[in-house]
N, C-alpha and C positions, 0 to 999 in steps of 0.2 A: 244813258247815264252810268257813269262808272261807279262800280260800288268796291271802295276799298277793302282790303283784307281786314281790317279791323271791326267796319261795319257789317261784313258777312258774318263774323264771329258772333257779334251782338245778335244779329238778326236768327242764327242758328240757335244761339243761347234761348233767344226769346221764346222760339218755337220747339224747343226741346221738350223730349217726351219723357214724363216722369213716370215711368213705370216703379211699382211697388214692390210686387212680388207675383206668382204663379197664383191666381184665384182658384181656377179649377181645369182640369183636362176632362175633355169630352170626348169618350169612344163611340164610334158608330159599330152597332153590332146586331148581328141577326136576331137574338133573341134576348131584350133588355131584361125582363124578369129572371131568366136563367142566369145571364152574366151577373146581373145583381148578387143573386145567390151564390155564384161562385167566388165573387169577391169577397163576398161577407163569411162565408164558411171557409174559404181557405186562407185569406189573407187577412182577415179580423177587420174589416169594415164594417160600420153600421148604416144600414139603408134609413135615412131620415126624411126622404121627401120624394113625391112622385107626381108626373102630370099625365095624362092620357085621355082617353075617351071620357071617363068620368069627370074631368076638369075641362072639358071642350075642345080639346085637341082630336084632330081627325085622321092625320097622316101619321103620326108617330107617338111612342111612348117613351118616357124617361124615369130613372131613378138616379137619386143623389145618394153616394155613398161617401162617408166620411170616416177620419181616423186622424186624430189630432188636428194638424193645420193641412193634412193632405184632403183634397176633395175630388172624386172622380165621379162623372155623369155617364153613364149608360143609356143608350137611345136605339131605337130599333123603328123599323118602318111598320105601319099598318096598312098601307096599300103599295102595290109593286110599283107604281108610278113614283113613288116618294123620292126626294132626292137621296134620302137614307139608304134605301133599297138599292138605289143606282151605285151607290159609294159601296156599299157592302158585297153586292155583285162582283165589281171591279177588284176590291182590294181585300176583301173578307174583313173580319172585325179589326178596327184599326182607329188609331187617333184623328179625329177632325178638327178640333179644337183646342188650343192651348190658351185659356182665356188669362188675360193679366188684368190686375188690379192697378186703379188710378184715381188720381183725385179730381180729375176734370176730364170726363168721357169726350166733350165736345170739342175741347181744344186739342186734346191728343188725336183723335181722329182726323180732323183738319189739317194737323201737323202731318201726320202720317200721308195723307193723300197728297196734301201738297208736295210731299217728297217721292211719291211716285207709287205709293200704294195703291191697289186697286180695291174700292169700294165693295164690300158685300152687304152691309147691313148700316144703313145711317142711324144716326144717335136716336134711340129711342128711349121712352120713360115708361116704365110698367109700375103702375101704382097698385097698393093693396093697403089694408087696414093698418099693417105693422110699419109703413113707410112705402118706398119705391126704389126701384133699380133702374138705373141709367146704363144702357149697354149700345154698342156700335161695333162692326165686326170688319175687320180687312182680310184680304188674301194674303198669304205669305207668299214666297217667291212661286210657289205652286198653289193653284187654286184648290186641290184637293186638301190642304191644309192651311187652317185660318187662324187667325188671333183675335178674340173679342178683348174689347176693353171694358171694365165694368167697375161701377161705383155705386154701391148701395148708401141711401138716405134713411138713416133711423131705423134700418131695416137689418136684423139680425139673420132672419130666414134667407134659403139660398134663393129663391126669387117668388114673388107674388104669384106667378102662375102656377106654382107647386103646392101641394097640400102635405101636411106633415104625415109622416108616417111612424107607426110604432111598430118597430122591426121584430119580428118573430124569428129571424134566423141571423146570429153572428156569434163569432168567435174572437171576443176583443183580444187585441195585443196591444196595450197601450204603449208598447216601446218604440213604435213607429213616430217620426216627429213631423217632416216635411218632405216636398220634393228637394232633391240636391241638384239634380241636374236632367236634363232630356238630352236623347240621341237622335239625332235625324239622319238618315241615310239617303243619299242622292246619286244620281247619275255621273258615270265617269266624264269628267271635265267641268262639273256643275258646281263643285263646291265654292269656288272662287264667287260666282254668281250667287248663291246662298249668301255666303259671307257679306258680301257687298250690300245685299238688301238689309240685311240685319244692322248693319253699321250705318248705311246711309239713310234708312227708313226710321229705325228704332233706336238709333243711338247706341248700339253694342259696340263693344270694342273686344280686339284679340286678345284673350287672356292666355293660352298657349297653342301651340302648333305643332303638328307632329307629321312625319313622313314616313314613306315606306321602310327607311332605314332604322325607324323607331317602333313600327309595328309591323311585323312580317314574321312569315315561318318558311319553311322551304317550298311551300305550295301557294300561299297566298298572302296579301299584303293590302294595306290602305292607306289613306292619306286622312287627317282630321285637323279640322281648326276648332278651337272651343272659343266661343264668344259669350261675354256677359254683359249686362247693364250696367249703369253705374254704381248701384247700391250693391251690387254683386248677389242680388237674391234671385236673380234670373239667369241661368246658364244653359246655354244649348252648345252640344258638340255636334260638328257637321262632318260625316264621313263619306269620301268617295272610294271606289274600288281602284285597285291597281292591277293591272294585267298581269298575271302568272301563270304557272303550269296547271294551279286549280282554280276552282270557283271561289272566291273570297265570300265571308259572311255577309258583307255588303251585297254584292251582285247577286248572291242566293236571295237575299231580302227583296232586292229589286225584281228578280225574276217572278217571285210568287205574290208580291204586293203589286206589281205591276206599275211600278213608279216611285217616286221618293216618299217619304213619309217617316215617322217616328218609329224607331228600332226597339229603344228601350227607356224606362223611366226608373231613374236610380230613387230610392226611397231612404232617407238618413234616419237613424237610429243612435241611440247611446249604449243600446244592449244587442248585438248583433247575434250572439251565442242564443239568448233566449229567443228572439225572433226566429232564426233558423230552425230552432229545435221545435218550436209550436208548429211553423209552417210544415215541416216533416210529418209530424203527427197529423195535421189536416191535410196530408197527400200531395202537397207542392212538391214537384221534382226540381234538382237542382244540377246544373252542369258537374260533371266529374274531375276531380284533381288527383292525379296520381300520387301515390305516396313519395315517391323521387322529388316532389317539390318540396317536400317538408323537411327532406335531408339537408341538415345544415341551417334551417331557415332561421333559427334561433341566433346562430351567430351572424347571419346576412343582416337580421333585423336589429338586435339589440335587446336591450331591456324593455317589456311592456308589461302593464299591469293587467294581464289576460291570461287566461285559462289556455295555455298551450295545449294540453290534450283534447279539449273540446272544438279546438280552432282545427286540428288535424283531422278528428273523427268527422267533423260537420263541412270538411273540404273548404273550409273559408281561405282567401287569399289575403295576404298581408303585404303591404309594402311601406317604405318609410323614405321622407326626403328630409331637407335641412330644418322644416317647420314641425314636423312630428310623424306620426305613422297612421296609417288607415287599414281599415279591413273591409274587404268586400267579397260577394257573392251573387252569382247569377241564376236565375230560374231557366229552366227549358222555356222554349215558346209556349204562351198561352193558348194557342189553337192548333190545330192541327197543320195549318199553314206554318211555315218555318219563319215567322216575321215577329212579332211583337213579344218582347218579354221584360221581367222587371230585375232590377238590382236592389241589392240591400248595402247601404255602406255606413260604416261608423268611422267618423273622422275623430282622432285625438291629435289636433294641431294640423296636419296635413291638409294642404287646400288643393292637392293634385288629383290625378284620376287612376292612380295605380300603374304608374309606367313599368314597373318592375314586373308586373302582372301581364302585360301585353301578351308575350309569349305562351305562357301557361293557359291564359284565356283562350287566345286563338287555337292553340292545338286541343283544347276542349271542345270547342264550338266544331272544329274539323272533325275531331271523333264523332259528333252528332251528325254532321253531314254525311260522313262515310256511311254510318247506320242508314241514314235515309237514302243513300244511293245519289246524293245530289252534289259531292265534293267534284265531280268532274264531267258529270253528265248535264245535259239541257233538258228543261223539262218540255214536254210535248205540248203542242198548242191545243 
């Protein structure tokens, strides 16, 4: 039977994935208790829930960390044969699950699998006294990064599997609002495959695209595609390396992470100066921007209702497009492996990614690579 184009469109629309927003990001780490303490004391999260031996789990333990609309979960293995242990042995601490909130888990999961997604967890309902959680999981383009679909029925807690915590360690920074975007690094030649997965399986569309002409220095370059869902609430940038005289930041990540994965998570705020000031007090290290970057910056950017002296003193980057301006800054890697880091971003109209800062950012990362001795050398097996 031949299906007309209009019929195909109706079928696709009927089976469309209605993704609402990022529900949580789960990290697999070597020590969940220590990672939770680090996120709370350094970045201002509050530890709100726990699951582990005391709640009946035997192979892993998890802490749920929250700040405004941002939810991180840090999970570590309790046994050497746990899948969590295998993940950490290969990748080090990294993001395993980017969970997405949906209105119908069963329909979303079924539609994603029909479109070619690999099922990891069939829809399950976890019931508790305060309601229930429905959850299902699919693999992304890589099995080491998955996406859970989550819906909570009359349940404001994270999950019935977890018990609430009264955190004794926290440095509250209520200035952070939500996850702005997530950046995924992939192997050379794989970017289009990842982009096709998110467009065909999860109804994302291309928001922006950058080539090596846009993102490069004298030593390194990369290509990038920015994809987002229909609501604009979920945005992923997919980067792949470009061969150059040096090892790009993407290739360094791939070498030490041993494959594709999340490079950084951008957290949005309306008060970037306050956040950076507090994070510095807490011991967080940021990439350094030379003074030369700020020479003539006010003339390039134009009028802003911001503290220019603080921006320069704190090494914050600034960019403007036709819709407004943004401010951003990047931490150094969160672990000894030069892999995952965080970005803070403040948007004042701009919906871009700081295109005018690409060169300054790349040069800053290359200085760190040079300090590590990895800009040109290849890590030993």
